[in-house]
MIDRENLUM-690434 format. One record per residue: residue number from 1; residue in one letter; x, y, z of N, C-alpha, C in turn. Coordinates in Angstrom, 2 decimals. Layout:
// residues N
+-----+---+---------+---------+---------+---------+---------+---------+---------+---------+---------+
|   k | r |    n.c1 |    n.c2 |    n.c3 |   ca.c1 |   ca.c2 |   ca.c3 |    c.c1 |    c.c2 |    c.c3 |
+-----+---+---------+---------+---------+---------+---------+---------+---------+---------+---------+
| NUM | a |       X |       Y |       Z |       X |       Y |       Z |       X |       Y |       Z |
...
+-----+---+---------+---------+---------+---------+---------+---------+---------+---------+---------+
//
This chain:
// residues 80
+-----+---+---------+---------+---------+---------+---------+---------+---------+---------+---------+
|   k | r |    n.c1 |    n.c2 |    n.c3 |   ca.c1 |   ca.c2 |   ca.c3 |    c.c1 |    c.c2 |    c.c3 |
+-----+---+---------+---------+---------+---------+---------+---------+---------+---------+---------+
|   1 | m |  153.73 | -168.60 | -114.60 |  154.10 | -169.91 | -114.06 |  155.30 | -170.34 | -114.90 |
|   2 | k |  155.10 | -170.36 | -116.08 |  156.20 | -170.79 | -117.01 |  157.41 | -169.99 | -116.78 |
|   3 | e |  157.39 | -168.55 | -116.81 |  158.33 | -167.93 | -116.79 |  159.06 | -168.09 | -115.57 |
|   4 | v |  158.43 | -168.31 | -114.52 |  159.05 | -168.44 | -113.27 |  160.11 | -169.93 | -113.17 |
|   5 | a |  159.31 | -170.86 | -113.90 |  160.10 | -172.10 | -113.92 |  161.12 | -171.92 | -114.89 |
|   6 | e |  161.09 | -171.22 | -115.90 |  162.35 | -171.10 | -116.74 |  163.50 | -170.38 | -115.85 |
|   7 | i |  163.18 | -169.32 | -115.05 |  164.12 | -168.81 | -114.36 |  164.73 | -169.83 | -113.37 |
|   8 | l |  163.94 | -170.53 | -112.47 |  164.26 | -171.46 | -111.47 |  164.97 | -172.60 | -112.09 |
|   9 | g |  164.68 | -173.07 | -113.31 |  165.39 | -174.20 | -113.99 |  164.62 | -175.22 | -113.56 |
|  10 | q |  163.39 | -175.20 | -112.99 |  162.50 | -176.59 | -112.73 |  161.06 | -175.99 | -112.32 |
|  11 | p |  160.42 | -177.11 | -112.62 |  158.88 | -176.92 | -112.52 |  158.42 | -176.38 | -111.36 |
|  12 | v |  157.20 | -175.24 | -111.36 |  156.56 | -174.85 | -110.27 |  155.29 | -175.13 | -110.12 |
|  13 | e |  154.89 | -175.66 | -108.95 |  153.51 | -176.09 | -108.58 |  152.61 | -174.92 | -108.07 |
|  14 | r |  151.42 | -174.87 | -108.36 |  150.42 | -173.83 | -107.80 |  150.60 | -173.76 | -106.21 |
|  15 | g |  150.66 | -175.01 | -105.55 |  150.81 | -174.84 | -104.06 |  152.39 | -174.35 | -103.59 |
|  16 | q |  153.29 | -174.05 | -104.66 |  154.42 | -173.29 | -104.14 |  154.37 | -171.94 | -104.04 |
|  17 | v |  153.24 | -171.42 | -104.44 |  153.11 | -169.89 | -104.85 |  152.19 | -169.32 | -103.68 |
|  18 | l |  152.33 | -168.30 | -103.20 |  151.69 | -167.31 | -102.41 |  151.30 | -166.23 | -102.77 |
|  19 | a |  150.11 | -165.95 | -103.24 |  149.85 | -164.66 | -103.74 |  149.54 | -163.49 | -102.55 |
|  20 | i |  149.76 | -162.33 | -102.49 |  149.51 | -161.33 | -101.49 |  148.66 | -160.23 | -101.99 |
|  21 | g |  147.71 | -159.79 | -101.34 |  147.06 | -158.89 | -101.89 |  145.84 | -158.29 | -100.72 |
|  22 | d |  145.38 | -156.94 | -101.00 |  144.50 | -156.48 | -100.08 |  143.13 | -156.10 | -100.93 |
|  23 | g |  143.18 | -156.31 | -102.19 |  141.83 | -156.06 | -103.03 |  140.96 | -157.47 | -102.94 |
|  24 | m |  139.83 | -157.47 | -102.27 |  139.02 | -158.66 | -102.34 |  138.71 | -159.36 | -103.89 |
|  25 | m |  138.12 | -158.34 | -104.63 |  137.78 | -158.46 | -106.07 |  138.67 | -158.46 | -106.89 |
|  26 | t |  139.81 | -158.18 | -106.62 |  140.83 | -158.26 | -107.61 |  142.15 | -159.37 | -107.15 |
|  27 | d |  142.74 | -158.89 | -106.15 |  143.94 | -159.67 | -105.82 |  143.62 | -161.23 | -105.28 |
|  28 | v |  142.63 | -161.13 | -104.26 |  142.18 | -162.29 | -103.74 |  141.37 | -163.22 | -104.64 |
|  29 | k |  140.49 | -162.45 | -105.34 |  139.66 | -163.27 | -106.23 |  140.40 | -163.96 | -107.50 |
|  30 | g |  141.44 | -162.96 | -107.87 |  142.24 | -163.50 | -108.91 |  143.24 | -164.85 | -108.40 |
|  31 | a |  143.62 | -164.58 | -107.29 |  144.46 | -165.73 | -106.76 |  143.55 | -166.97 | -106.62 |
|  32 | a |  142.51 | -166.77 | -106.06 |  141.73 | -168.04 | -105.79 |  141.35 | -168.66 | -107.05 |
|  33 | d |  140.77 | -167.78 | -108.03 |  140.53 | -168.20 | -109.37 |  141.49 | -169.22 | -109.87 |
|  34 | n |  142.80 | -168.79 | -109.64 |  143.73 | -169.53 | -110.35 |  144.43 | -170.54 | -109.35 |
|  35 | g |  144.00 | -170.90 | -108.36 |  144.17 | -171.94 | -107.58 |  145.52 | -171.58 | -106.68 |
|  36 | f |  145.75 | -170.38 | -106.21 |  146.93 | -170.01 | -105.57 |  146.38 | -169.81 | -104.17 |
|  37 | d |  147.32 | -170.08 | -103.09 |  146.91 | -169.70 | -101.73 |  147.06 | -167.94 | -101.62 |
|  38 | v |  146.23 | -167.45 | -100.61 |  146.65 | -166.08 | -100.40 |  146.87 | -165.72 |  -98.99 |
|  39 | l |  147.61 | -164.42 |  -98.98 |  147.85 | -163.93 |  -97.83 |  147.14 | -162.72 |  -98.04 |
|  40 | y |  146.26 | -162.36 |  -97.18 |  145.22 | -161.19 |  -97.08 |  145.77 | -160.24 |  -96.51 |
|  41 | v |  146.10 | -158.93 |  -96.78 |  146.52 | -157.67 |  -96.13 |  145.39 | -156.94 |  -95.73 |
|  42 | s |  144.85 | -157.18 |  -94.24 |  143.61 | -156.55 |  -93.88 |  143.74 | -155.08 |  -93.62 |
|  43 | g |  144.98 | -154.34 |  -93.94 |  145.08 | -152.95 |  -93.52 |  145.02 | -152.15 |  -94.92 |
|  44 | g |  144.42 | -152.91 |  -95.84 |  144.52 | -152.03 |  -97.42 |  143.15 | -151.51 |  -97.43 |
|  45 | i |  142.53 | -151.56 |  -98.79 |  141.53 | -150.85 |  -99.23 |  140.15 | -151.17 |  -98.65 |
|  46 | h |  140.21 | -152.38 |  -97.90 |  138.81 | -152.71 |  -97.30 |  138.89 | -152.53 |  -95.84 |
|  47 | a |  140.01 | -151.89 |  -95.17 |  140.04 | -151.68 |  -93.69 |  138.89 | -151.06 |  -93.04 |
|  48 | r |  138.15 | -150.26 |  -93.60 |  136.86 | -149.53 |  -92.89 |  135.87 | -150.78 |  -92.69 |
|  49 | d |  135.78 | -151.68 |  -93.25 |  134.72 | -152.87 |  -93.29 |  134.85 | -153.42 |  -91.94 |
|  50 | y |  136.00 | -153.68 |  -91.34 |  136.24 | -154.29 |  -90.15 |  136.93 | -153.65 |  -89.21 |
|  51 | g |  137.02 | -152.48 |  -89.18 |  137.60 | -151.53 |  -88.04 |  139.04 | -151.17 |  -88.27 |
|  52 | d |  139.67 | -150.79 |  -86.90 |  141.03 | -150.30 |  -86.99 |  142.09 | -151.13 |  -88.39 |
|  53 | a |  142.73 | -150.36 |  -89.06 |  143.27 | -151.38 |  -89.90 |  144.58 | -151.92 |  -89.62 |
|  54 | l |  145.18 | -151.60 |  -88.29 |  146.31 | -152.51 |  -88.02 |  145.98 | -153.50 |  -86.83 |
|  55 | q |  144.55 | -153.35 |  -86.36 |  144.05 | -154.32 |  -85.43 |  142.62 | -154.38 |  -85.66 |
|  56 | p |  142.25 | -154.99 |  -86.81 |  140.76 | -155.58 |  -87.19 |  140.06 | -156.22 |  -86.25 |
|  57 | d |  138.72 | -155.77 |  -86.13 |  138.04 | -156.59 |  -85.32 |  137.98 | -158.27 |  -85.95 |
|  58 | p |  138.29 | -159.12 |  -85.06 |  138.23 | -160.49 |  -85.52 |  136.78 | -161.17 |  -86.24 |
|  59 | a |  135.80 | -160.66 |  -85.38 |  134.50 | -161.13 |  -85.79 |  134.17 | -160.41 |  -87.20 |
|  60 | r |  134.41 | -159.00 |  -87.11 |  133.96 | -158.44 |  -88.33 |  134.82 | -158.61 |  -89.79 |
|  61 | l |  136.13 | -159.01 |  -89.24 |  136.81 | -159.80 |  -90.39 |  136.41 | -160.94 |  -90.94 |
|  62 | a |  136.29 | -161.87 |  -90.13 |  135.56 | -163.32 |  -90.60 |  134.26 | -162.99 |  -91.18 |
|  63 | g |  133.34 | -162.12 |  -90.83 |  132.17 | -161.86 |  -91.28 |  132.36 | -161.39 |  -93.09 |
|  64 | f |  133.34 | -160.45 |  -93.25 |  133.77 | -159.88 |  -94.34 |  134.30 | -160.90 |  -95.15 |
|  65 | l |  135.07 | -161.63 |  -94.58 |  135.83 | -162.83 |  -95.55 |  134.66 | -163.89 |  -95.91 |
|  66 | e |  133.92 | -164.02 |  -95.27 |  132.77 | -165.35 |  -95.43 |  131.87 | -164.67 |  -96.36 |
|  67 | k |  131.50 | -163.34 |  -96.48 |  130.28 | -162.67 |  -97.15 |  131.13 | -162.65 |  -98.58 |
|  68 | h |  132.38 | -162.65 |  -98.85 |  132.94 | -162.84 | -100.29 |  133.38 | -164.27 | -100.56 |
|  69 | g |  133.39 | -165.21 |  -99.48 |  133.39 | -166.52 |  -99.98 |  135.01 | -166.79 | -100.31 |
|  70 | y |  135.92 | -166.11 |  -99.75 |  137.19 | -166.29 |  -99.85 |  137.93 | -166.66 |  -98.62 |
|  71 | g |  138.72 | -167.73 |  -98.41 |  139.49 | -168.31 |  -97.34 |  141.04 | -168.00 |  -97.28 |
|  72 | p |  141.50 | -166.67 |  -97.04 |  143.13 | -166.73 |  -97.17 |  143.73 | -167.46 |  -96.28 |
|  73 | v |  144.87 | -168.19 |  -96.45 |  145.61 | -168.98 |  -95.65 |  146.14 | -168.20 |  -94.33 |
|  74 | a |  146.22 | -166.99 |  -94.34 |  146.65 | -166.07 |  -93.34 |  146.27 | -164.67 |  -93.70 |
|  75 | v |  146.42 | -163.85 |  -92.52 |  145.93 | -162.46 |  -92.58 |  147.12 | -161.67 |  -91.86 |
|  76 | i |  147.60 | -160.41 |  -92.63 |  148.33 | -159.90 |  -91.96 |  147.93 | -158.29 |  -92.22 |
|  77 | p |  148.12 | -157.23 |  -91.04 |  147.54 | -155.89 |  -91.21 |  148.22 | -155.09 |  -92.34 |
|  78 | r |  149.72 | -155.66 |  -92.40 |  150.16 | -154.62 |  -93.63 |  151.63 | -155.33 |  -93.99 |
|  79 | l |  152.12 | -155.03 |  -95.21 |  153.36 | -155.40 |  -95.43 |  154.35 | -154.24 |  -95.11 |
|  80 | r |  155.74 | -154.40 |  -94.51 |  156.66 | -153.52 |  -94.17 |  157.74 | -153.63 |  -95.39 |
+-----+---+---------+---------+---------+---------+---------+---------+---------+---------+---------+
//
């Protein structure tokens, strides 16, 4: 964060950062542990846990997220 603030020439608050990731125990956990909002990519490494990678089953995805205890601010199937 310090390096980003130096590049921008102004302070950066955690609420201004959006972490993006598909790994629940790495990307999402790391972001949550550091106070960042997360955009979860559902078509990544955990896609088999909740169905089709591009159209995950909403109930299975919700259960998966609840099981791990993390609540991303949004979910997308993949990055382009």
